[in-house]
PDB file of N, CA, C and O in Angstrom:
ATOM      1  N   GLY A   1     -16.266   4.637  15.981  1.00  0.00           N
ATOM      2  CA  GLY A   1     -15.924   5.989  15.788  1.00  0.00           C
ATOM      3  C   GLY A   1     -14.551   6.177  15.186  1.00  0.00           C
ATOM      4  O   GLY A   1     -14.374   6.127  13.969  1.00  0.00           O
ATOM      5  N   PHE A   2     -13.583   6.394  16.056  1.00  0.00           N
ATOM      6  CA  PHE A   2     -12.240   6.753  15.606  1.00  0.00           C
ATOM      7  C   PHE A   2     -11.610   5.661  14.755  1.00  0.00           C
ATOM      8  O   PHE A   2     -10.993   5.957  13.732  1.00  0.00           O
ATOM      9  N   TYR A   3     -11.756   4.401  15.160  1.00  0.00           N
ATOM     10  CA  TYR A   3     -11.125   3.299  14.430  1.00  0.00           C
ATOM     11  C   TYR A   3     -11.605   3.268  12.982  1.00  0.00           C
ATOM     12  O   TYR A   3     -10.805   3.061  12.070  1.00  0.00           O
ATOM     13  N   PHE A   4     -12.886   3.468  12.768  1.00  0.00           N
ATOM     14  CA  PHE A   4     -13.454   3.457  11.422  1.00  0.00           C
ATOM     15  C   PHE A   4     -12.873   4.592  10.576  1.00  0.00           C
ATOM     16  O   PHE A   4     -12.463   4.373   9.435  1.00  0.00           O
ATOM     17  N   VAL A   5     -12.839   5.788  11.131  1.00  0.00           N
ATOM     18  CA  VAL A   5     -12.313   6.952  10.413  1.00  0.00           C
ATOM     19  C   VAL A   5     -10.835   6.751  10.097  1.00  0.00           C
ATOM     20  O   VAL A   5     -10.386   7.072   8.997  1.00  0.00           O
ATOM     21  N   ASP A   6     -10.079   6.221  11.055  1.00  0.00           N
ATOM     22  CA  ASP A   6      -8.651   5.976  10.866  1.00  0.00           C
ATOM     23  C   ASP A   6      -8.420   4.957   9.747  1.00  0.00           C
ATOM     24  O   ASP A   6      -7.516   5.128   8.929  1.00  0.00           O
ATOM     25  N   THR A   7      -9.223   3.913   9.709  1.00  0.00           N
ATOM     26  CA  THR A   7      -9.086   2.893   8.668  1.00  0.00           C
ATOM     27  C   THR A   7      -9.385   3.481   7.293  1.00  0.00           C
ATOM     28  O   THR A   7      -8.672   3.191   6.333  1.00  0.00           O
ATOM     29  N   ILE A   8     -10.415   4.290   7.186  1.00  0.00           N
ATOM     30  CA  ILE A   8     -10.753   4.942   5.912  1.00  0.00           C
ATOM     31  C   ILE A   8      -9.594   5.822   5.454  1.00  0.00           C
ATOM     32  O   ILE A   8      -9.235   5.811   4.276  1.00  0.00           O
ATOM     33  N   ARG A   9      -9.009   6.580   6.373  1.00  0.00           N
ATOM     34  CA  ARG A   9      -7.880   7.450   6.034  1.00  0.00           C
ATOM     35  C   ARG A   9      -6.699   6.628   5.523  1.00  0.00           C
ATOM     36  O   ARG A   9      -6.048   7.013   4.552  1.00  0.00           O
ATOM     37  N   LYS A  10      -6.425   5.512   6.167  1.00  0.00           N
ATOM     38  CA  LYS A  10      -5.306   4.656   5.759  1.00  0.00           C
ATOM     39  C   LYS A  10      -5.589   3.973   4.424  1.00  0.00           C
ATOM     40  O   LYS A  10      -4.673   3.783   3.625  1.00  0.00           O
ATOM     41  N   GLU A  11      -6.842   3.602   4.172  1.00  0.00           N
ATOM     42  CA  GLU A  11      -7.203   3.025   2.873  1.00  0.00           C
ATOM     43  C   GLU A  11      -6.971   4.040   1.756  1.00  0.00           C
ATOM     44  O   GLU A  11      -6.459   3.685   0.694  1.00  0.00           O
ATOM     45  N   ARG A  12      -7.339   5.281   1.985  1.00  0.00           N
ATOM     46  CA  ARG A  12      -7.139   6.327   0.977  1.00  0.00           C
ATOM     47  C   ARG A  12      -5.655   6.565   0.730  1.00  0.00           C
ATOM     48  O   ARG A  12      -5.231   6.725  -0.415  1.00  0.00           O
ATOM     49  N   GLU A  13      -4.864   6.590   1.803  1.00  0.00           N
ATOM     50  CA  GLU A  13      -3.420   6.765   1.650  1.00  0.00           C
ATOM     51  C   GLU A  13      -2.828   5.602   0.853  1.00  0.00           C
ATOM     52  O   GLU A  13      -1.998   5.813  -0.032  1.00  0.00           O
ATOM     53  N   PHE A  14      -3.256   4.374   1.167  1.00  0.00           N
ATOM     54  CA  PHE A  14      -2.793   3.187   0.452  1.00  0.00           C
ATOM     55  C   PHE A  14      -3.114   3.307  -1.035  1.00  0.00           C
ATOM     56  O   PHE A  14      -2.256   3.056  -1.881  1.00  0.00           O
ATOM     57  N   GLU A  15      -4.350   3.691  -1.354  1.00  0.00           N
ATOM     58  CA  GLU A  15      -4.770   3.842  -2.753  1.00  0.00           C
ATOM     59  C   GLU A  15      -3.911   4.879  -3.470  1.00  0.00           C
ATOM     60  O   GLU A  15      -3.492   4.673  -4.609  1.00  0.00           O
ATOM     61  N   ARG A  16      -3.655   5.987  -2.796  1.00  0.00           N
ATOM     62  CA  ARG A  16      -2.860   7.060  -3.399  1.00  0.00           C
ATOM     63  C   ARG A  16      -1.434   6.582  -3.671  1.00  0.00           C
ATOM     64  O   ARG A  16      -0.889   6.822  -4.749  1.00  0.00           O
ATOM     65  N   LEU A  17      -0.832   5.904  -2.692  1.00  0.00           N
ATOM     66  CA  LEU A  17       0.543   5.436  -2.848  1.00  0.00           C
ATOM     67  C   LEU A  17       0.648   4.333  -3.898  1.00  0.00           C
ATOM     68  O   LEU A  17       1.635   4.265  -4.631  1.00  0.00           O
ATOM     69  N   LEU A  18      -0.354   3.480  -3.975  1.00  0.00           N
ATOM     70  CA  LEU A  18      -0.306   2.347  -4.903  1.00  0.00           C
ATOM     71  C   LEU A  18      -0.625   2.764  -6.341  1.00  0.00           C
ATOM     72  O   LEU A  18      -0.250   2.061  -7.279  1.00  0.00           O
ATOM     73  N   SER A  19      -1.298   3.877  -6.526  1.00  0.00           N
ATOM     74  CA  SER A  19      -1.760   4.261  -7.862  1.00  0.00           C
ATOM     75  C   SER A  19      -0.679   4.915  -8.718  1.00  0.00           C
ATOM     76  O   SER A  19      -0.944   5.260  -9.869  1.00  0.00           O
ATOM     77  N   THR A  20       0.515   5.093  -8.197  1.00  0.00           N
ATOM     78  CA  THR A  20       1.567   5.748  -8.970  1.00  0.00           C
ATOM     79  C   THR A  20       2.014   4.892 -10.154  1.00  0.00           C
ATOM     80  O   THR A  20       2.187   3.681 -10.016  1.00  0.00           O
ATOM     81  N   PRO A  21       2.201   5.519 -11.318  1.00  0.00           N
ATOM     82  CA  PRO A  21       2.733   4.772 -12.464  1.00  0.00           C
ATOM     83  C   PRO A  21       4.262   4.696 -12.444  1.00  0.00           C
ATOM     84  O   PRO A  21       4.863   4.030 -13.288  1.00  0.00           O
ATOM     85  N   SER A  22       4.887   5.375 -11.485  1.00  0.00           N
ATOM     86  CA  SER A  22       6.342   5.471 -11.431  1.00  0.00           C
ATOM     87  C   SER A  22       6.939   4.440 -10.475  1.00  0.00           C
ATOM     88  O   SER A  22       6.586   4.401  -9.297  1.00  0.00           O
ATOM     89  N   LYS A  23       7.835   3.615 -10.984  1.00  0.00           N
ATOM     90  CA  LYS A  23       8.515   2.628 -10.140  1.00  0.00           C
ATOM     91  C   LYS A  23       9.347   3.336  -9.074  1.00  0.00           C
ATOM     92  O   LYS A  23       9.389   2.894  -7.927  1.00  0.00           O
ATOM     93  N   GLU A  24      10.009   4.430  -9.444  1.00  0.00           N
ATOM     94  CA  GLU A  24      10.852   5.164  -8.503  1.00  0.00           C
ATOM     95  C   GLU A  24      10.039   5.659  -7.300  1.00  0.00           C
ATOM     96  O   GLU A  24      10.468   5.509  -6.156  1.00  0.00           O
ATOM     97  N   VAL A  25       8.884   6.239  -7.559  1.00  0.00           N
ATOM     98  CA  VAL A  25       8.028   6.745  -6.482  1.00  0.00           C
ATOM     99  C   VAL A  25       7.507   5.583  -5.639  1.00  0.00           C
ATOM    100  O   VAL A  25       7.440   5.683  -4.413  1.00  0.00           O
ATOM    101  N   PHE A  26       7.141   4.488  -6.291  1.00  0.00           N
ATOM    102  CA  PHE A  26       6.651   3.309  -5.575  1.00  0.00           C
ATOM    103  C   PHE A  26       7.719   2.772  -4.631  1.00  0.00           C
ATOM    104  O   PHE A  26       7.432   2.487  -3.468  1.00  0.00           O
ATOM    105  N   VAL A  27       8.948   2.634  -5.123  1.00  0.00           N
ATOM    106  CA  VAL A  27      10.040   2.113  -4.293  1.00  0.00           C
ATOM    107  C   VAL A  27      10.325   3.063  -3.134  1.00  0.00           C
ATOM    108  O   VAL A  27      10.581   2.623  -2.014  1.00  0.00           O
ATOM    109  N   LYS A  28      10.279   4.365  -3.404  1.00  0.00           N
ATOM    110  CA  LYS A  28      10.529   5.360  -2.356  1.00  0.00           C
ATOM    111  C   LYS A  28       9.490   5.249  -1.234  1.00  0.00           C
ATOM    112  O   LYS A  28       9.817   5.437  -0.062  1.00  0.00           O
ATOM    113  N   ASN A  29       8.249   4.948  -1.593  1.00  0.00           N
ATOM    114  CA  ASN A  29       7.160   4.876  -0.617  1.00  0.00           C
ATOM    115  C   ASN A  29       6.894   3.457  -0.114  1.00  0.00           C
ATOM    116  O   ASN A  29       5.949   3.243   0.646  1.00  0.00           O
ATOM    117  N   MET A  30       7.706   2.491  -0.523  1.00  0.00           N
ATOM    118  CA  MET A  30       7.418   1.095  -0.215  1.00  0.00           C
ATOM    119  C   MET A  30       7.398   0.812   1.289  1.00  0.00           C
ATOM    120  O   MET A  30       6.612  -0.020   1.741  1.00  0.00           O
ATOM    121  N   GLY A  31       8.230   1.475   2.057  1.00  0.00           N
ATOM    122  CA  GLY A  31       8.221   1.275   3.506  1.00  0.00           C
ATOM    123  C   GLY A  31       6.866   1.611   4.109  1.00  0.00           C
ATOM    124  O   GLY A  31       6.327   0.842   4.905  1.00  0.00           O
ATOM    125  N   ARG A  32       6.324   2.743   3.735  1.00  0.00           N
ATOM    126  CA  ARG A  32       5.011   3.158   4.249  1.00  0.00           C
ATOM    127  C   ARG A  32       3.906   2.236   3.736  1.00  0.00           C
ATOM    128  O   ARG A  32       2.985   1.894   4.478  1.00  0.00           O
ATOM    129  N   ILE A  33       3.999   1.833   2.467  1.00  0.00           N
ATOM    130  CA  ILE A  33       2.989   0.929   1.909  1.00  0.00           C
ATOM    131  C   ILE A  33       3.002  -0.396   2.665  1.00  0.00           C
ATOM    132  O   ILE A  33       1.945  -0.937   2.990  1.00  0.00           O
ATOM    133  N   GLU A  34       4.206  -0.925   2.947  1.00  0.00           N
ATOM    134  CA  GLU A  34       4.304  -2.181   3.697  1.00  0.00           C
ATOM    135  C   GLU A  34       3.734  -2.025   5.101  1.00  0.00           C
ATOM    136  O   GLU A  34       3.050  -2.921   5.596  1.00  0.00           O
ATOM    137  N   GLU A  35       4.011  -0.893   5.746  1.00  0.00           N
ATOM    138  CA  GLU A  35       3.469  -0.655   7.089  1.00  0.00           C
ATOM    139  C   GLU A  35       1.942  -0.657   7.058  1.00  0.00           C
ATOM    140  O   GLU A  35       1.304  -1.301   7.891  1.00  0.00           O
ATOM    141  N   LEU A  36       1.362   0.052   6.112  1.00  0.00           N
ATOM    142  CA  LEU A  36      -0.098   0.077   5.994  1.00  0.00           C
ATOM    143  C   LEU A  36      -0.641  -1.315   5.704  1.00  0.00           C
ATOM    144  O   LEU A  36      -1.624  -1.744   6.307  1.00  0.00           O
ATOM    145  N   THR A  37       0.008  -2.024   4.771  1.00  0.00           N
ATOM    146  CA  THR A  37      -0.473  -3.332   4.327  1.00  0.00           C
ATOM    147  C   THR A  37      -0.467  -4.352   5.450  1.00  0.00           C
ATOM    148  O   THR A  37      -1.464  -5.039   5.672  1.00  0.00           O
ATOM    149  N   TYR A  38       0.642  -4.454   6.157  1.00  0.00           N
ATOM    150  CA  TYR A  38       0.802  -5.540   7.118  1.00  0.00           C
ATOM    151  C   TYR A  38       0.350  -5.184   8.531  1.00  0.00           C
ATOM    152  O   TYR A  38       0.029  -6.077   9.314  1.00  0.00           O
ATOM    153  N   ASP A  39       0.319  -3.893   8.872  1.00  0.00           N
ATOM    154  CA  ASP A  39       0.006  -3.517  10.251  1.00  0.00           C
ATOM    155  C   ASP A  39      -1.382  -2.915  10.435  1.00  0.00           C
ATOM    156  O   ASP A  39      -1.952  -3.010  11.522  1.00  0.00           O
ATOM    157  N   HIS A  40      -1.936  -2.296   9.393  1.00  0.00           N
ATOM    158  CA  HIS A  40      -3.142  -1.496   9.615  1.00  0.00           C
ATOM    159  C   HIS A  40      -4.357  -1.878   8.783  1.00  0.00           C
ATOM    160  O   HIS A  40      -5.481  -1.530   9.147  1.00  0.00           O
ATOM    161  N   LEU A  41      -4.160  -2.586   7.673  1.00  0.00           N
ATOM    162  CA  LEU A  41      -5.284  -2.844   6.767  1.00  0.00           C
ATOM    163  C   LEU A  41      -5.576  -4.334   6.656  1.00  0.00           C
ATOM    164  O   LEU A  41      -4.715  -5.157   6.967  1.00  0.00           O
ATOM    165  N   PRO A  42      -6.780  -4.693   6.216  1.00  0.00           N
ATOM    166  CA  PRO A  42      -7.146  -6.108   6.050  1.00  0.00           C
ATOM    167  C   PRO A  42      -6.236  -6.823   5.047  1.00  0.00           C
ATOM    168  O   PRO A  42      -5.574  -6.182   4.230  1.00  0.00           O
ATOM    169  N   SER A  43      -6.212  -8.128   5.118  1.00  0.00           N
ATOM    170  CA  SER A  43      -5.272  -8.927   4.320  1.00  0.00           C
ATOM    171  C   SER A  43      -5.510  -8.828   2.814  1.00  0.00           C
ATOM    172  O   SER A  43      -4.603  -9.134   2.040  1.00  0.00           O
ATOM    173  N   ALA A  44      -6.684  -8.415   2.379  1.00  0.00           N
ATOM    174  CA  ALA A  44      -6.949  -8.270   0.945  1.00  0.00           C
ATOM    175  C   ALA A  44      -6.008  -7.241   0.309  1.00  0.00           C
ATOM    176  O   ALA A  44      -5.720  -7.327  -0.884  1.00  0.00           O
ATOM    177  N   TYR A  45      -5.537  -6.289   1.080  1.00  0.00           N
ATOM    178  CA  TYR A  45      -4.633  -5.272   0.553  1.00  0.00           C
ATOM    179  C   TYR A  45      -3.255  -5.847   0.263  1.00  0.00           C
ATOM    180  O   TYR A  45      -2.531  -5.327  -0.587  1.00  0.00           O
ATOM    181  N   GLU A  46      -2.886  -6.914   0.960  1.00  0.00           N
ATOM    182  CA  GLU A  46      -1.582  -7.532   0.735  1.00  0.00           C
ATOM    183  C   GLU A  46      -1.465  -8.035  -0.706  1.00  0.00           C
ATOM    184  O   GLU A  46      -0.429  -7.844  -1.343  1.00  0.00           O
ATOM    185  N   ARG A  47      -2.502  -8.666  -1.218  1.00  0.00           N
ATOM    186  CA  ARG A  47      -2.474  -9.188  -2.582  1.00  0.00           C
ATOM    187  C   ARG A  47      -2.270  -8.057  -3.590  1.00  0.00           C
ATOM    188  O   ARG A  47      -1.495  -8.199  -4.535  1.00  0.00           O
ATOM    189  N   ARG A  48      -2.952  -6.955  -3.392  1.00  0.00           N
ATOM    190  CA  ARG A  48      -2.811  -5.815  -4.307  1.00  0.00           C
ATOM    191  C   ARG A  48      -1.393  -5.250  -4.259  1.00  0.00           C
ATOM    192  O   ARG A  48      -0.828  -4.879  -5.288  1.00  0.00           O
ATOM    193  N   PHE A  49      -0.824  -5.189  -3.054  1.00  0.00           N
ATOM    194  CA  PHE A  49       0.552  -4.711  -2.897  1.00  0.00           C
ATOM    195  C   PHE A  49       1.525  -5.641  -3.618  1.00  0.00           C
ATOM    196  O   PHE A  49       2.418  -5.178  -4.327  1.00  0.00           O
ATOM    197  N   LEU A  50       1.355  -6.950  -3.440  1.00  0.00           N
ATOM    198  CA  LEU A  50       2.245  -7.918  -4.080  1.00  0.00           C
ATOM    199  C   LEU A  50       2.093  -7.891  -5.602  1.00  0.00           C
ATOM    200  O   LEU A  50       3.075  -8.053  -6.326  1.00  0.00           O
ATOM    201  N   ASP A  51       0.869  -7.688  -6.086  1.00  0.00           N
ATOM    202  CA  ASP A  51       0.651  -7.575  -7.533  1.00  0.00           C
ATOM    203  C   ASP A  51       1.387  -6.361  -8.107  1.00  0.00           C
ATOM    204  O   ASP A  51       1.976  -6.433  -9.186  1.00  0.00           O
ATOM    205  N   LYS A  52       1.345  -5.259  -7.379  1.00  0.00           N
ATOM    206  CA  LYS A  52       2.027  -4.046  -7.841  1.00  0.00           C
ATOM    207  C   LYS A  52       3.541  -4.253  -7.837  1.00  0.00           C
ATOM    208  O   LYS A  52       4.232  -3.790  -8.745  1.00  0.00           O
ATOM    209  N   LYS A  53       4.062  -4.947  -6.820  1.00  0.00           N
ATOM    210  CA  LYS A  53       5.494  -5.250  -6.797  1.00  0.00           C
ATOM    211  C   LYS A  53       5.871  -6.109  -8.000  1.00  0.00           C
ATOM    212  O   LYS A  53       6.906  -5.885  -8.626  1.00  0.00           O
ATOM    213  N   ARG A  54       5.032  -7.092  -8.323  1.00  0.00           N
ATOM    214  CA  ARG A  54       5.283  -7.946  -9.482  1.00  0.00           C
ATOM    215  C   ARG A  54       5.250  -7.126 -10.777  1.00  0.00           C
ATOM    216  O   ARG A  54       6.064  -7.329 -11.677  1.00  0.00           O
ATOM    217  N   GLU A  55       4.300  -6.204 -10.849  1.00  0.00           N
ATOM    218  CA  GLU A  55       4.173  -5.356 -12.040  1.00  0.00           C
ATOM    219  C   GLU A  55       5.465  -4.568 -12.289  1.00  0.00           C
ATOM    220  O   GLU A  55       5.890  -4.415 -13.434  1.00  0.00           O
ATOM    221  N   PHE A  56       6.081  -4.074 -11.218  1.00  0.00           N
ATOM    222  CA  PHE A  56       7.323  -3.311 -11.339  1.00  0.00           C
ATOM    223  C   PHE A  56       8.562  -4.202 -11.290  1.00  0.00           C
ATOM    224  O   PHE A  56       9.686  -3.704 -11.356  1.00  0.00           O
ATOM    225  N   ARG A  57       8.362  -5.525 -11.174  1.00  0.00           N
ATOM    226  CA  ARG A  57       9.449  -6.510 -11.097  1.00  0.00           C
ATOM    227  C   ARG A  57      10.398  -6.226  -9.940  1.00  0.00           C
ATOM    228  O   ARG A  57      11.617  -6.211 -10.109  1.00  0.00           O
ATOM    229  N   ILE A  58       9.819  -6.002  -8.760  1.00  0.00           N
ATOM    230  CA  ILE A  58      10.601  -5.772  -7.551  1.00  0.00           C
ATOM    231  C   ILE A  58      10.646  -7.077  -6.779  1.00  0.00           C
ATOM    232  O   ILE A  58       9.610  -7.680  -6.500  1.00  0.00           O
ATOM    233  N   LYS A  59      11.846  -7.508  -6.436  1.00  0.00           N
ATOM    234  CA  LYS A  59      11.994  -8.761  -5.689  1.00  0.00           C
ATOM    235  C   LYS A  59      12.061  -8.468  -4.193  1.00  0.00           C
ATOM    236  O   LYS A  59      12.320  -7.339  -3.775  1.00  0.00           O
ATOM    237  N   SER A  60      11.825  -9.500  -3.406  1.00  0.00           N
ATOM    238  CA  SER A  60      11.873  -9.504  -1.927  1.00  0.00           C
ATOM    239  C   SER A  60      10.693  -8.918  -1.241  1.00  0.00           C
ATOM    240  O   SER A  60      10.650  -8.881  -0.011  1.00  0.00           O
TER     241      SER A  60
END
């Protein structure tokens, strides 16, 4: 029930935050993206997050 709905909501938020073409917006939201990636979503999302960081040439 609730866990499934919560995961879907977090996946949608992750998609919305990751889809920005702006490096500034991405960096501003990076804390929340990291929280979703490492604490709430399956490990497959980590690769997508790291790819986006590489795309914007963000280190660490």
